[in-house]
C-alpha positions as CSV (number, residue, x, y, z in Angstrom):
1,M,0.0,0.0,0.0
2,Q,2.9,2.4,0.8
3,R,4.5,1.6,-2.5
4,S,1.3,2.5,-4.4
5,S,1.2,5.8,-2.5
6,F,4.8,6.6,-3.4
7,F,4.1,5.6,-7.0
8,L,1.2,8.0,-7.3
9,M,3.1,10.8,-5.6
10,G,6.0,10.2,-8.0
11,C,3.7,10.4,-11.1
12,L,2.3,13.7,-9.9
13,A,5.7,15.1,-9.3
14,A,6.9,14.1,-12.7
15,L,3.9,15.6,-14.4
16,F,4.3,18.9,-12.5
17,L,8.0,19.2,-13.2
18,A,7.5,18.4,-16.9
19,G,5.0,21.2,-17.1
20,C,2.5,18.9,-18.8
21,V,-0.5,19.8,-16.5
22,S,-1.9,22.9,-15.1
23,Q,-2.0,24.0,-11.5
24,K,-5.7,23.0,-11.2
25,K,-5.2,19.6,-12.6
26,Y,-2.3,19.1,-10.3
27,V,-4.5,20.0,-7.3
28,D,-7.3,17.7,-8.5
29,A,-4.8,15.0,-9.0
30,R,-3.5,15.5,-5.4
31,L,-7.1,15.4,-4.1
32,H,-7.7,12.2,-6.1
33,V,-4.5,10.7,-4.7
34,A,-5.5,11.6,-1.2
35,S,-8.9,10.0,-1.7
36,L,-7.2,6.9,-3.1
37,L,-4.9,6.8,-0.1
38,Q,-7.9,7.1,2.3
39,D,-9.7,4.3,0.4
40,S,-6.5,2.2,0.6
41,L,-6.3,2.8,4.4
42,T,-10.0,1.9,4.8
43,L,-9.5,-1.3,2.7
44,T,-6.4,-2.1,4.8
45,R,-8.4,-1.7,8.0
46,N,-11.3,-3.8,6.6
47,L,-8.8,-6.4,5.5
48,Q,-7.3,-6.6,8.9
49,I,-10.8,-6.8,10.4
50,C,-11.6,-9.6,8.0
51,N,-8.4,-11.4,8.8
52,D,-9.2,-11.1,12.5
53,T,-12.7,-12.3,11.9
54,V,-11.4,-15.3,9.9
55,A,-8.9,-16.1,12.7
56,G,-11.7,-15.9,15.3
57,L,-14.0,-18.1,13.2
58,R,-11.2,-20.6,12.7
59,S,-10.6,-20.7,16.4
60,R,-14.3,-21.0,17.1
61,N,-14.6,-23.7,14.4
62,A,-11.7,-25.6,16.0
63,A,-13.4,-25.4,19.4
64,L,-16.7,-26.5,17.9
65,N,-15.0,-29.4,16.1
66,D,-13.3,-30.4,19.4
67,Q,-16.7,-30.2,21.2
68,L,-18.4,-32.1,18.4
69,N,-15.7,-34.8,18.5
70,R,-16.1,-35.1,22.3
71,Y,-19.9,-35.3,21.9
72,I,-19.6,-37.9,19.2
73,Q,-17.2,-39.9,21.3
74,A,-19.5,-39.7,24.3
75,A,-22.5,-40.6,22.2
76,A,-20.6,-43.5,20.8
77,T,-19.7,-44.7,24.3
78,E,-23.3,-44.3,25.5
79,L,-24.6,-46.1,22.4
80,S,-22.2,-48.9,23.0
81,S,-23.4,-49.1,26.6
82,K,-27.0,-49.1,25.5
83,Q,-26.3,-51.7,22.9
84,K,-24.7,-53.9,25.6
85,E,-27.7,-53.3,27.9
86,L,-30.1,-54.1,25.0
87,L,-28.2,-57.3,24.2
88,S,-28.2,-58.2,27.9
89,S,-32.0,-57.5,28.1
90,Q,-32.6,-59.6,24.9
91,Q,-30.6,-62.5,26.4
92,L,-32.6,-62.2,29.6
93,I,-35.9,-62.1,27.7
94,E,-34.8,-65.1,25.7
95,A,-33.9,-67.0,28.9
96,Q,-37.2,-66.1,30.5
97,Q,-39.1,-67.2,27.4
98,Q,-37.2,-70.5,27.4
99,R,-38.0,-70.9,31.1
100,L,-41.7,-70.1,30.5
101,T,-41.8,-72.6,27.6
102,E,-40.3,-75.3,29.8
103,Q,-42.7,-74.4,32.7
104,E,-45.7,-74.6,30.3
105,R,-44.5,-78.0,29.0
106,Q,-44.1,-79.2,32.6
107,L,-47.5,-77.8,33.5
108,R,-49.1,-79.6,30.6
109,H,-47.4,-82.8,31.8
110,L,-48.6,-82.3,35.4
111,Q,-52.2,-81.6,34.1
112,E,-51.9,-84.8,32.0
113,I,-50.8,-86.8,35.1
114,L,-53.7,-85.3,37.2
115,H,-56.2,-86.1,34.5
116,Q,-54.9,-89.7,34.3
117,Q,-55.1,-90.0,38.1
118,H,-58.6,-88.5,38.2
119,A,-59.7,-91.0,35.6
120,L,-58.0,-93.8,37.5
121,M,-59.7,-92.9,40.7
122,D,-63.1,-92.6,39.1
123,S,-62.6,-96.0,37.6
124,L,-61.5,-97.3,41.0
125,R,-64.6,-95.8,42.6
126,G,-66.8,-97.6,40.0
127,A,-65.0,-100.9,40.6
128,I,-65.4,-100.6,44.4
129,A,-69.1,-99.7,44.1
130,R,-69.7,-102.7,41.9
131,A,-67.8,-105.0,44.3
132,L,-69.9,-103.7,47.3
133,I,-73.2,-103.6,45.4
134,G,-74.8,-106.2,47.7
135,F,-74.7,-103.9,50.7
136,S,-77.4,-101.3,51.5
137,P,-76.8,-97.6,51.5
138,D,-77.4,-97.4,55.3
139,E,-74.5,-99.9,55.7
140,L,-71.9,-98.3,53.5
141,S,-71.3,-95.6,50.8
142,V,-68.7,-95.1,48.1
143,Q,-68.0,-91.6,46.8
144,M,-65.3,-89.5,45.3
145,K,-64.2,-86.2,46.9
146,N,-61.2,-84.0,46.1
147,G,-59.7,-86.7,43.9
148,K,-59.9,-89.4,46.6
149,V,-62.2,-92.4,46.9
150,Y,-64.1,-92.5,50.3
151,V,-65.5,-95.9,51.4
152,S,-67.6,-95.1,54.5
153,L,-68.6,-98.2,56.5
154,Q,-71.2,-97.6,59.2
155,E,-70.9,-99.0,62.7
156,K,-74.0,-101.3,62.2
157,L,-72.0,-103.1,59.4
158,L,-68.7,-103.5,61.2
159,F,-69.0,-103.4,65.0
160,K,-71.3,-103.9,68.0
161,S,-71.7,-100.9,70.2
162,G,-68.5,-100.1,72.1
163,S,-66.6,-103.0,70.4
164,A,-63.6,-103.0,68.0
165,V,-64.2,-106.6,66.8
166,V,-65.4,-106.6,63.2
167,E,-68.7,-108.5,62.6
168,P,-68.8,-111.3,60.0
169,K,-70.8,-109.2,57.6
170,G,-68.2,-106.4,57.9
171,V,-65.5,-108.9,57.2
172,Q,-67.3,-109.9,54.1
173,A,-67.4,-106.3,52.9
174,L,-63.7,-105.9,53.6
175,S,-62.9,-109.0,51.6
176,K,-64.7,-107.7,48.6
177,L,-63.0,-104.3,49.0
178,A,-59.6,-106.0,49.4
179,Q,-60.0,-107.7,46.0
180,V,-60.2,-104.4,44.3
181,L,-57.4,-102.9,46.3
182,N,-55.0,-105.7,45.5
183,Q,-55.7,-105.2,41.8
184,N,-54.5,-101.5,42.2
185,P,-51.4,-101.7,44.3
186,D,-50.2,-98.1,43.6
187,L,-52.5,-96.5,46.1
188,D,-52.2,-94.9,49.5
189,I,-54.9,-96.1,51.9
190,E,-55.8,-94.4,55.2
191,I,-58.3,-96.0,57.5
192,E,-60.0,-93.6,59.9
193,G,-62.1,-94.6,62.9
194,H,-64.9,-92.1,64.0
195,T,-67.3,-92.1,66.9
196,D,-70.2,-89.9,68.0
197,S,-69.8,-87.4,70.8
198,I,-71.3,-89.5,73.6
199,P,-68.5,-90.6,76.1
200,I,-68.0,-94.4,76.3
201,H,-67.5,-96.5,79.4
202,G,-66.0,-100.0,79.7
203,R,-63.0,-101.5,77.9
204,Y,-61.8,-98.3,76.2
205,P,-60.9,-95.3,78.3
206,D,-62.3,-92.7,75.8
207,N,-63.6,-92.3,72.2
208,W,-60.0,-91.7,71.0
209,A,-59.0,-95.2,72.0
210,L,-62.2,-96.8,70.6
211,S,-61.8,-95.0,67.2
212,L,-58.2,-96.0,66.9
213,A,-58.9,-99.6,67.9
214,R,-61.6,-99.9,65.3
215,A,-59.3,-98.5,62.6
216,A,-56.5,-100.9,63.6
217,S,-58.9,-103.8,63.5
218,V,-60.0,-103.0,60.0
219,T,-56.3,-102.5,59.0
220,R,-55.2,-105.9,60.4
221,I,-58.0,-107.7,58.5
222,L,-57.0,-106.1,55.2
223,I,-53.3,-106.8,55.7
224,N,-53.3,-110.2,57.5
225,D,-56.4,-111.9,56.0
226,Y,-56.6,-110.4,52.5
227,H,-52.9,-109.5,51.9
228,V,-53.3,-105.8,51.1
229,S,-49.8,-104.3,51.0
230,P,-48.9,-102.7,54.4
231,L,-46.4,-100.3,52.8
232,H,-48.8,-97.6,52.0
233,I,-51.6,-98.1,54.5
234,T,-52.1,-96.1,57.7
235,A,-54.6,-96.3,60.6
236,A,-55.9,-93.3,62.5
237,G,-58.5,-92.6,65.2
238,R,-60.4,-89.3,64.9
239,S,-62.7,-89.7,67.9
240,W,-65.8,-87.5,67.4
241,Y,-64.0,-84.5,66.0
242,D,-64.7,-85.1,62.3
243,P,-68.5,-85.6,62.2
244,V,-70.5,-85.8,59.0
245,A,-73.8,-85.0,60.7
246,S,-75.0,-83.3,63.9
247,N,-74.4,-85.2,67.1
248,S,-77.6,-83.7,68.6
249,T,-79.9,-86.4,67.0
250,P,-79.8,-90.2,67.1
251,E,-79.8,-90.3,63.3
252,G,-76.8,-87.9,63.1
253,R,-74.9,-89.8,65.8
254,A,-75.5,-93.1,63.9
255,L,-73.9,-91.5,60.7
256,N,-70.9,-90.3,62.7
257,R,-70.2,-93.8,64.1
258,R,-68.3,-95.0,61.0
259,T,-65.0,-96.2,59.6
260,D,-63.7,-94.3,56.5
261,I,-61.3,-96.0,54.1
262,I,-59.8,-93.2,52.1
263,I,-58.0,-94.2,49.0
264,T,-55.5,-91.8,47.4
265,P,-53.4,-92.1,44.2
266,R,-49.7,-92.3,44.7
267,L,-48.4,-88.8,43.9
268,D,-44.7,-89.6,43.9
269,V,-44.2,-88.6,40.2
270,L,-46.3,-85.5,40.6
271,Y,-44.4,-84.4,43.7
272,R,-41.0,-85.0,42.1
273,L,-42.0,-82.7,39.2
274,I,-43.3,-80.0,41.5
275,E,-40.1,-80.2,43.6
276,Q,-38.0,-79.8,40.4
277,N,-39.9,-76.6,39.7
278,G,-39.2,-75.3,43.2
279,A,-42.9,-75.3,44.1
280,L,-42.6,-77.6,47.1
281,P,-39.7,-78.3,49.5
282,P,-38.3,-81.8,49.3
283,E,-39.9,-84.2,51.7
284,N,-40.0,-88.0,52.3
285,T,-43.6,-88.7,51.4
286,D,-43.2,-92.5,52.0
287,A,-41.9,-91.9,55.5
288,A,-44.8,-89.5,56.2
289,N,-47.3,-92.0,55.0
290,S,-45.9,-94.9,56.9
291,S,-45.2,-93.1,60.2
292,S,-48.5,-94.1,61.7
293,S,-48.8,-97.6,60.3
294,P,-49.7,-100.2,62.8
């Protein structure tokens, strides 16, 4: 810019010395040169401002690029973490789905077992009812409750009042029942003696003793005389604490003086499957069933 100014000044001086221009033209030329110098200075300042602006923008751009890179790196790290979480969640969902599928399969298997056992017990109830068809309803009854077969033998069929000795007609009924039981060995059998609420006097000290003695008598006949397996049979006395009718009437007391033979399917397979699923704690069901055997 200074060289341009010197060049213009030199040209003006040369023209003046050579006498080629008039005084007025020389003054106009000087004014024009001054204007050009002023424009040159303005352009110089503007150029400097532009250079400073460019430098600032470059610095700002570098800062923004650095910030963008950090943001991209952070976003990439977060995305990687989210992808890992998503993968872990997907694996967890797949594991849960597999477990649910297995549980559904086991549930269907359990339902099939229960259905088979229900059908077995219903068939057993029918077989027992047919075997005992010669006895009247006021002597015994056969029914199915809660998946179990209940054979209820009244006192008038089995025992004399206050006695635990089974009468001949009662022995006949037990022989027919034993034939069916021996054809179905995979059963649990519980024999419960029941009395009415009137206290007894004589050979037995109380109704507990009488009810247990009667259950034991029936159990011995089934095992000793008719060879029902003793491995899964129990005897229990319930006294008068499990009535089926009111003890306030003679008719109700007669119904309560009974011996119930409760037949249950063996649930070993079912319990094992349930234990494998964690639904029940392990237990020795055989020991529990045989703990009260005579």
